[in-house]
DOKOL-202590 format. One line per 3 residues: number of its first residue (from 0); for each residue x, y, z of N, C-alpha, C. Coordinates in steps of 0.02 Angstrom, whole numbers, plus 50000, padded with zeros to 5 digits. Layout:
BEGIN
NUM	X:Y:Z:X:Y:Z:X:Y:Z | ...
// end
This chain:
BEGIN
0	50041:49945:50005:49993:49985:49998:50040:50077:49985 | 50028:50113:49952:50057:50166:49955:50048:50220:50018 | 50119:50243:50024:50118:50305:50087:50101:50373:50070
3	50120:50364:49999:50106:50427:49979:50047:50485:49999 | 50046:50542:50002:49999:50597:50006:49957:50611:49952 | 49904:50576:49947:49836:50586:49880:49821:50653:49855
6	49835:50695:49813:49804:50748:49806:49770:50769:49764 | 49722:50808:49732:49706:50834:49686:49712:50916:49687 | 49728:50943:49634:49719:51011:49632:49699:51042:49600
9	49675:51116:49604:49627:51158:49573:49679:51218:49575 | 49670:51217:49478:49748:51251:49466:49733:51271:49395 | 49745:51346:49375:49744:51373:49301:49790:51416:49287
12	49802:51454:49322:49845:51524:49293:49907:51495:49269 | 49928:51502:49208:49991:51490:49204:50053:51517:49237 | 50058:51551:49261:50127:51581:49303:50130:51566:49355
15	50077:51514:49390:50082:51470:49446:50091:51392:49407 | 50099:51373:49363:50088:51314:49337:50154:51273:49338 | 50219:51316:49349:50284:51299:49344:50271:51266:49441
18	50264:51287:49485:50263:51232:49530:50235:51174:49532 | 50166:51177:49486:50152:51116:49485:50193:51071:49454 | 50220:51077:49407:50280:51041:49362:50337:51007:49408
21	50358:51055:49455:50411:51029:49517:50387:50988:49558 | 50333:50999:49567:50307:50952:49621:50288:50878:49585 | 50271:50874:49525:50268:50815:49483:50330:50789:49486
24	50370:50831:49452:50427:50789:49454:50496:50776:49498 | 50478:50827:49538:50522:50814:49627:50502:50779:49688 | 50433:50797:49681:50417:50764:49752:50378:50693:49744
27	50398:50672:49692:50345:50597:49690:50340:50548:49708 | 50386:50555:49768:50403:50471:49815:50358:50525:49875 | 50327:50571:49888:50279:50604:49969:50216:50609:49937
30	50212:50638:49856:50151:50650:49843:50136:50601:49782 | 50048:50603:49790:50025:50561:49703:49958:50629:49707 | 49988:50643:49645:49950:50694:49619:49909:50648:49564
33	49841:50635:49587:49806:50591:49558:49754:50633:49507 | 49741:50700:49524:49675:50734:49492:49705:50815:49473 | 49680:50826:49428:49701:50902:49428:49628:50949:49404
36	49601:51009:49453:49548:51023:49415:49556:51072:49377 | 49558:51112:49318:49555:51180:49285:49497:51210:49251 | 49510:51286:49260:49435:51319:49203:49439:51278:49141
39	49392:51272:49117:49368:51238:49032:49404:51295:48980 | 49433:51263:48937:49461:51292:48877:49421:51344:48844 | 49470:51401:48829:49452:51452:48815:49453:51482:48744
42	49401:51508:48704:49408:51523:48642:49471:51584:48633 | 49520:51597:48585:49565:51649:48591:49574:51694:48518 | 49599:51743:48522:49611:51778:48457:49533:51782:48417
45	49552:51810:48350:49502:51821:48329:49446:51754:48288 | 49489:51713:48262:49470:51653:48242:49438:51616:48303 | 49429:51639:48384:49409:51591:48441:49420:51526:48436
48	49484:51508:48432:49515:51429:48430:49518:51431:48523 | 49489:51376:48538:49496:51342:48595:49553:51344:48613 | 49592:51369:48666:49667:51354:48710:49664:51326:48760
51	49684:51258:48783:49697:51237:48830:49731:51269:48887 | 49698:51273:48947:49742:51303:48992:49822:51277:49012 | 49881:51305:49017:49936:51259:49055:49923:51220:49081
54	49891:51206:49133:49881:51141:49182:49855:51104:49165 | 49800:51101:49113:49782:51046:49071:49839:51015:49035 | 49881:51070:49002:49947:51029:48958:49991:50972:48992
57	49993:51012:49060:50039:50961:49111:49999:50915:49125 | 49932:50910:49151:49909:50859:49149:49919:50804:49102 | 49892:50814:49042:49902:50776:49005:49978:50759:48975
60	50009:50778:49002:50088:50775:48986:50118:50727:49034 | 50065:50709:49077:50099:50672:49136:50052:50614:49140 | 49987:50608:49107:49948:50562:49104:49898:50564:49181
63	49891:50635:49195:49843:50624:49263:49766:50671:49224 | 49750:50638:49268:49665:50633:49260:49632:50725:49272 | 49597:50734:49194:49600:50814:49209:49526:50821:49204
66	49481:50890:49237:49412:50893:49256:49422:50954:49241 | 49378:50985:49192:49364:51052:49187:49272:51080:49178 | 49262:51064:49251:49196:51082:49259:49176:51159:49251
69	49134:51162:49209:49093:51234:49189:49067:51272:49243 | 49041:51231:49306:49034:51258:49372:49022:51201:49431 | 49039:51218:49482:49059:51177:49533:48995:51175:49587
72	48944:51215:49579:48894:51224:49633:48829:51159:49615 | 48845:51125:49666:48790:51079:49662:48794:51023:49602 | 48849:51026:49597:48887:50978:49558:48911:50900:49601
75	48846:50867:49586:48863:50800:49631:48913:50734:49621 | 48896:50745:49550:48929:50701:49537:49026:50718:49532 | 49038:50768:49524:49097:50795:49524:49117:50803:49614
78	49082:50827:49666:49099:50807:49712:49105:50745:49750 | 49097:50675:49724:49096:50611:49711:49164:50588:49694 | 49200:50626:49672:49275:50609:49655:49323:50645:49681
81	49290:50683:49722:49358:50728:49778:49357:50671:49858 | 49323:50644:49847:49306:50611:49925:49367:50571:49935 | 49390:50545:49893:49452:50487:49916:49516:50528:49933
84	49524:50600:49922:49582:50633:49909:49609:50656:49994 | 49670:50653:49997:49693:50662:50072:49699:50734:50090 | 49702:50782:50047:49702:50857:50043:49673:50855:49944
87	49644:50917:49964:49656:50973:49898:49679:51034:49917 | 49704:51051:49855:49759:51109:49849:49734:51159:49812 | 49710:51223:49826:49679:51277:49776:49752:51330:49768
90	49776:51338:49701:49812:51382:49692:49783:51428:49622 | 49769:51476:49616:49746:51530:49580:49687:51488:49529 | 49647:51468:49551:49607:51426:49539:49558:51492:49481
93	49553:51523:49520:49526:51606:49484:49450:51563:49478 | 49393:51526:49534:49323:51521:49531:49314:51510:49599 | 49254:51537:49637:49250:51529:49699:49228:51441:49712
96	49277:51425:49765:49256:51363:49793:49203:51353:49825 | 49156:51304:49817:49092:51308:49858:49124:51251:49916 | 49044:51261:49984:49059:51243:50041:49075:51142:50028
99	49041:51106:49978:49044:51053:49971:49113:50999:49940 | 49152:51060:49907:49212:51034:49888:49267:51064:49952 | 49245:51112:50005:49292:51112:50063:49293:51058:50110
102	49235:51017:50089:49221:50969:50144:49228:50904:50106 | 49241:50888:50044:49259:50837:50010:49298:50793:50031 | 49377:50814:50052:49426:50779:50044:49436:50757:50129
105	49476:50703:50126:49486:50664:50173:49506:50703:50261 | 49542:50758:50226:49590:50803:50282:49576:50878:50267 | 49600:50919:50233:49586:50984:50232:49586:50992:50148
108	49540:51068:50146:49575:51086:50076:49612:51144:50076 | 49685:51132:50061:49720:51197:50067:49725:51243:50006 | 49752:51300:50030:49746:51354:49977:49832:51377:49998
111	49855:51405:49917:49921:51438:49933:49919:51514:49910 | 49935:51555:49969:49920:51633:49921:49988:51668:49927 | 50001:51707:49888:50063:51754:49870:50064:51820:49921
114	50061:51797:49989:50038:51878:50035:50058:51835:50097 | 50088:51887:50137:50067:51877:50215:50003:51893:50244 | 49951:51853:50213:49893:51843:50246:49895:51892:50319
117	49841:51940:50334:49784:51949:50305:49805:52019:50263 | 49878:52014:50249:49882:52088:50211:49878:52058:50130 | 49842:52092:50099:49823:52079:50035:49794:52035:50003
120	49738:52019:50050:49690:51968:50035:49653:51982:49961 | 49629:51911:49932:49595:51903:49865:49651:51906:49811 | 49629:51967:49752:49658:51911:49682:49731:51935:49650
123	49741:51967:49669:49810:52003:49650:49889:52023:49698 | 49880:51985:49723:49941:52013:49792:50006:52048:49769 | 50021:51996:49725:50096:52021:49712:50092:52064:49669
126	50033:52102:49627:50055:52148:49592:50028:52205:49638 | 49993:52216:49686:49990:52267:49726:50039:52272:49773 | 50081:52228:49790:50125:52233:49846:50184:52267:49791
129	50214:52251:49717:50253:52281:49666:50233:52352:49694 | 50154:52372:49646:50141:52431:49652:50162:52479:49705 | 50171:52457:49753:50170:52486:49825:50219:52494:49868
132	50272:52467:49810:50334:52474:49813:50363:52426:49898 | 50334:52366:49912:50350:52345:49957:50425:52309:49951 | 50463:52296:49987:50533:52260:49994:50540:52189:49996
135	50458:52176:50014:50471:52096:50035:50390:52076:50019 | 50382:52002:50010:50321:51982:50016:50316:51916:50040 | 50285:51872:50039:50262:51808:50071:50231:51754:50026
138	50238:51707:50038:50214:51643:50015:50180:51611:50086 | 50112:51612:50078:50079:51580:50154:50044:51527:50116 | 50031:51477:50140:50006:51411:50141:49928:51422:50201
141	49879:51397:50189:49826:51412:50239:49758:51358:50232 | 49734:51349:50286:49677:51326:50269:49610:51351:50224 | 49577:51340:50194:49505:51388:50146:49469:51368:50202
144	49416:51400:50202:49356:51423:50208:49296:51443:50152 | 49239:51459:50175:49219:51486:50122:49237:51551:50110 | 49256:51601:50161:49288:51659:50162:49340:51678:50150
147	49358:51723:50073:49409:51732:50047:49458:51744:50084 | 49503:51696:50088:49570:51722:50108:49562:51736:50189 | 49518:51722:50224:49519:51740:50293:49530:51685:50339
150	49527:51617:50325:49557:51562:50371:49641:51557:50387 | 49638:51513:50428:49699:51511:50481:49760:51474:50448 | 49817:51521:50458:49886:51520:50417:49899:51442:50427
153	49926:51411:50400:49987:51341:50416:50042:51359:50426 | 50096:51393:50371:50156:51406:50350:50161:51471:50309 | 50209:51497:50319:50226:51557:50265:50305:51558:50262
156	50316:51588:50205:50399:51616:50209:50416:51673:50156 | 50468:51699:50202:50457:51758:50162:50509:51783:50091 | 50490:51809:50044:50529:51831:49992:50547:51903:49993
159	50614:51902:49968:50643:51983:49961:50603:52009:49894 | 50601:52075:49886:50576:52086:49830:50631:52132:49795 | 50669:52117:49746:50726:52181:49730:50687:52215:49695
162	50751:52276:49699:50716:52337:49665:50695:52334:49586 | 50725:52291:49547:50693:52274:49463:50637:52226:49464 | 50635:52187:49512:50588:52135:49516:50522:52144:49447
165	50506:52117:49437:50432:52091:49396:50379:52038:49411 | 50314:52046:49412:50295:51994:49432:50308:51933:49424 | 50332:51928:49367:50369:51847:49329:50434:51828:49379
168	50459:51887:49393:50524:51852:49437:50507:51842:49529 | 50455:51876:49544:50417:51858:49608:50398:51795:49607 | 50375:51766:49554:50340:51693:49525:50391:51654:49531
171	50453:51657:49483:50512:51625:49485:50537:51614:49568 | 50521:51657:49610:50554:51641:49674:50494:51588:49703 | 50461:51617:49718:50383:51557:49728:50415:51487:49706
174	50454:51475:49636:50453:51413:49626:50498:51389:49655 | 50550:51427:49675:50594:51402:49716:50574:51369:49793 | 50536:51397:49801:50526:51376:49876:50450:51334:49894
177	50406:51377:49845:50349:51342:49858:50326:51270:49862 | 50354:51209:49820:50352:51172:49817:50366:51104:49885 | 50415:51154:49906:50450:51098:49967:50414:51108:50039
180	50412:51195:50028:50343:51215:50087:50309:51183:50088 | 50246:51181:50029:50176:51155:50021:50191:51077:50046 | 50236:51019:50017:50245:50952:50044:50254:50954:50123
183	50311:50991:50148:50308:50982:50220:50262:51016:50258 | 50238:51061:50238:50161:51082:50262:50107:51023:50288 | 50090:50998:50211:50065:50922:50206:50080:50870:50253
186	50141:50864:50265:50151:50817:50322:50163:50831:50374 | 50162:50890:50380:50136:50922:50465:50083:50916:50475 | 50053:50936:50431:49983:50916:50468:49960:50851:50479
189	49967:50800:50425:49963:50723:50444:49988:50718:50522 | 50071:50722:50539:50099:50718:50589:50066:50766:50659 | 50038:50806:50649:50012:50833:50714:50064:50869:50731
192	50106:50917:50663:50174:50970:50708:50164:51027:50665 | 50097:51041:50637:50081:51122:50644:50036:51146:50677 | 50053:51195:50701:50008:51234:50750:50001:51300:50687
195	49935:51294:50667:49904:51348:50629:49885:51427:50673 | 49902:51475:50654:49879:51526:50662:49826:51570:50644 | 49799:51586:50686:49711:51637:50659:49738:51706:50642
198	49702:51731:50572:49713:51808:50554:49681:51875:50607 | 49703:51917:50603:49686:51978:50626:49675:52015:50567 | 49594:52000:50587:49541:52015:50539:49545:52106:50531
201	49557:52133:50588:49564:52199:50606:49629:52242:50544 | 49672:52192:50532:49725:52203:50480:49722:52194:50425 | 49668:52180:50413:49666:52152:50323:49658:52210:50275
204	49683:52202:50215:49681:52226:50167:49673:52192:50123 | 49637:52229:50041:49628:52192:50005:49628:52217:49915 | 49649:52182:49874:49666:52202:49815:49621:52150:49762
207	49598:52190:49716:49534:52159:49666:49573:52117:49631 | 49518:52093:49583:49520:52067:49532:49568:52113:49465 | 49613:52093:49428:49633:52140:49396:49582:52151:49322
210	49580:52227:49311:49543:52233:49234:49570:52292:49197 | 49540:52308:49152:49589:52346:49109:49610:52426:49101 | 49572:52416:49152:49592:52521:49189:49653:52521:49239
213	49684:52470:49265:49734:52447:49296:49766:52470:49271 | 49800:52447:49210:49850:52422:49190:49858:52500:49136 | 49812:52521:49115:49817:52589:49052:49862:52657:49112
216	49880:52679:49064:49931:52734:49098:49919:52795:49086 | 49893:52840:49157:49881:52908:49112:49924:52954:49147 | 49975:52989:49083:50012:53021:49090:50010:53088:49118
219	49951:53099:49105:49936:53170:49152:49921:53176:49212 | 49912:53110:49251:49899:53090:49320:49926:53059:49351 | 49990:53017:49318:50019:52983:49342:50099:52977:49347
222	50136:52994:49413:50197:53008:49407:50245:52953:49399 | 50314:52972:49372:50334:52909:49345:50359:52862:49385 | 50358:52852:49454:50369:52805:49487:50302:52757:49498
225	50243:52790:49475:50171:52746:49477:50182:52721:49413 | 50204:52730:49357:50208:52723:49281:50249:52654:49291 | 50307:52674:49331:50375:52616:49329:50352:52550:49393
228	50318:52567:49418:50273:52488:49460:50217:52480:49439 | 50196:52504:49408:50143:52458:49355:50157:52412:49309 | 50218:52466:49274:50255:52425:49216:50272:52358:49248
231	50310:52355:49318:50348:52294:49346:50308:52243:49361 | 50231:52276:49397:50187:52232:49430:50151:52210:49378 | 50137:52212:49301:50096:52209:49267:50132:52174:49171
234	50200:52135:49215:50242:52105:49168:50256:52034:49186 | 50255:51987:49147:50219:51994:49070:50148:51986:49064 | 50114:51996:49117:50041:51991:49077:50016:52039:49140
237	49955:52086:49115:49940:52115:49036:49972:52165:48994 | 50040:52188:49023:50059:52233:48999:50030:52305:49016 | 50070:52368:49025:50018:52435:49022:50025:52465:48974
240	49983:52497:48951:49958:52525:48895:49938:52593:48902 | 49952:52645:48842:49916:52687:48832:49896:52713:48762 | 49886:52747:48720:49857:52754:48663:49905:52796:48627
243	49929:52788:48554:49950:52826:48524:49909:52840:48462 | 49897:52879:48438:49850:52901:48374:49800:52860:48382 | 49767:52852:48425:49706:52826:48450:49686:52746:48435
246	49776:52717:48457:49766:52652:48442:49806:52651:48507 | 49779:52573:48523:49815:52563:48600:49892:52533:48576 | 49934:52561:48639:50012:52540:48632:50030:52506:48685
249	50061:52441:48694:50083:52415:48752:50152:52427:48745 | 50172:52442:48799:50238:52447:48826:50250:52382:48882 | 50310:52363:48826:50335:52278:48865:50401:52272:48876
252	50425:52320:48875:50483:52316:48905:50530:52402:48913 | 50529:52406:48961:50548:52497:48998:50599:52502:49034 | 50649:52552:49036:50690:52561:49100:50688:52638:49111
255	50710:52617:49176:50708:52707:49225:50768:52726:49229 | 50782:52797:49200:50859:52812:49223:50819:52877:49242 | 50881:52910:49303:50895:52955:49364:50912:53014:49324
258	50890:53057:49276:50922:53109:49212:50848:53163:49220 | 50843:53184:49245:50801:53252:49248:50825:53323:49209 | 50763:53311:49148:50773:53358:49097:50725:53404:49092
261	50678:53410:49154:50600:53436:49171:50619:53527:49153 | 50665:53527:49179:50694:53615:49170:50706:53636:49108 | 50728:53590:49066:50781:53608:49001:50711:53641:48950
264	50703:53683:48923:50663:53733:48889:50667:53686:48803 | 50700:53637:48793:50713:53614:48725:50653:53536:48741 | 50642:53513:48787:50605:53467:48800:50533:53480:48827
267	50490:53415:48818:50416:53441:48839:50416:53372:48889 | 50376:53380:48949:50361:53343:48993:50308:53272:48944 | 50334:53208:48961:50291:53157:48931:50312:53156:48832
270	50338:53196:48830:50365:53190:48749:50432:53128:48729 | 50397:53112:48671:50445:53057:48642:50523:53089:48597 | 50568:53068:48639:50630:53101:48608:50676:53034:48582
273	50724:53078:48540:50775:53037:48507:50848:53057:48540 | 50875:53029:48587:50935:53055:48593:50995:52990:48593 | 51065:53021:48594:51109:52982:48590:51154:52960:48659
276	51166:52891:48669:51217:52878:48725:51282:52912:48725 | 51268:52940:48785:51328:52981:48795:51411:52939:48788 | 51388:52881:48809:51445:52819:48821:51460:52794:48745
279	51401:52805:48706:51411:52748:48649:51371:52809:48608 | 51412:52859:48551:51359:52923:48510:51328:52881:48448 | 51377:52817:48434:51309:52772:48380:51244:52740:48419
282	51248:52748:48460:51182:52708:48493:51138:52765:48513 | 51077:52749:48483:51036:52792:48477:50992:52770:48539 | 50952:52811:48579:50900:52783:48631:50830:52832:48638
285	50770:52791:48650:50717:52823:48645:50704:52840:48692 | 50668:52902:48723:50664:52895:48796:50590:52939:48785 | 50557:52958:48846:50491:52973:48847:50529:53010:48927
288	50537:53081:48908:50545:53123:48987:50476:53134:49032 | 50513:53126:49085:50453:53142:49140:50489:53182:49196 | 50463:53187:49238:50475:53256:49285:50539:53214:49357
291	50595:53225:49316:50652:53202:49377:50679:53150:49360 | 50657:53096:49299:50688:53051:49258:50660:53036:49205 | 50693:52989:49163:50674:52978:49095:50672:52916:49081
294	50602:52879:49048:50556:52822:49037:50626:52807:48958 | 50652:52739:48966:50690:52735:48890:50636:52660:48884 | 50626:52669:48807:50582:52612:48768:50627:52561:48747
297	50612:52512:48751:50656:52452:48728:50606:52409:48693 | 50541:52403:48700:50500:52331:48654:50434:52391:48668 | 50397:52354:48614:50342:52400:48619:50272:52368:48553
300	50218:52361:48584:50189:52326:48528:50117:52365:48523 | 50092:52383:48469:50056:52426:48437:49989:52379:48434 | 49921:52387:48452:49870:52346:48435:49871:52319:48380
303	49855:52263:48374:49839:52208:48309:49919:52194:48271 | 49964:52234:48300:50037:52227:48257:50074:52185:48308 | 50116:52162:48257:50190:52112:48311:50202:52138:48356
306	50241:52122:48419:50292:52165:48459:50366:52189:48426 | 50383:52241:48451:50449:52270:48405:50490:52290:48459 | 50560:52295:48436:50609:52319:48477:50589:52401:48447
309	50620:52453:48478:50591:52539:48478:50611:52548:48419 | 50678:52537:48395:50695:52559:48329:50648:52535:48292 | 50654:52462:48274:50620:52445:48213:50552:52469:48226
312	50506:52493:48289:50435:52512:48281:50443:52586:48248 | 50510:52640:48268:50507:52701:48244:50511:52703:48173 | 50558:52645:48139:50563:52657:48062:50515:52658:48035
315	50444:52614:48076:50373:52599:48025:50346:52676:48065 | 50355:52694:48094:50306:52755:48124:50358:52798:48151 | 50366:52851:48103:50426:52902:48110:50383:52963:48154
318	50307:52953:48151:50297:53023:48201:50270:53014:48259 | 50304:52961:48288:50329:52929:48342:50358:52957:48386 | 50420:52978:48360:50456:53036:48388:50421:53114:48386
321	50430:53131:48454:50396:53202:48463:50338:53206:48488 | 50299:53122:48466:50232:53126:48516:50236:53138:48584 | 50177:53160:48609:50171:53193:48672:50120:53155:48688
324	50134:53119:48758:50070:53074:48783:50029:53121:48815
// end
């Protein structure tokens, strides 16, 4: 008889799927992942072709059963398939998990959350932490309840947010520590070695699901630091954007440099300019002038066009130079 911990995973988001792959490949002596539950395939692009979720692809590659129920509530046949698991682990599933699921496994339903609860409850804690210029975040493993991110904390581990870290960089750090932390926590629960800790609801803060107004840049109202933190928070998805000649333009790679040209009468704030690198005169750089700093444009994408490095983009869009956002 196998003594492995039997787990069903509820998992959708692509950027957390690497943790799932690590669990499958490196911890198969401790756990058995027998079921993955993911959201249904969704149509993408103008042709509306159904695209598999990353977790579904991982399940198929590893011969793990995959279920993609359209609804969970009152889905009796679905609930019955969960009863023989030791744990259900929910990671970025992006659907409300009903009480019937929470009560299905032999032990508990466990959630992995990307902050030190009760700070940044709900949908976008990493992005919120980066936008707030936090110097650290945490990976938290908790029991699940019907209240969103409200129940007891089992384990947590700190992760440093470096100055240039983007969301993808934080996920890569979580990937390094998350699998072992989860497996050790599940073992600790079964061995009665885990002392859970209640959250202080009076200190709770919240972050909402990301919507398209969150990553739009308003150059007239936002300071350079807000823009740059948004860029880091929404990279590599969904990217920050503004509008150029009434078309949406994504800023896929930018850098910040501490050069203040705001008092120079030759330039206007939020104007796109072409300047030469003083260390390499042959190297042109495209900047957007801001108050106290410059934003260096590296990679951009115009609506319905392919992504381009900035010099290639200018070759096709000459009027982008001197454009004022």
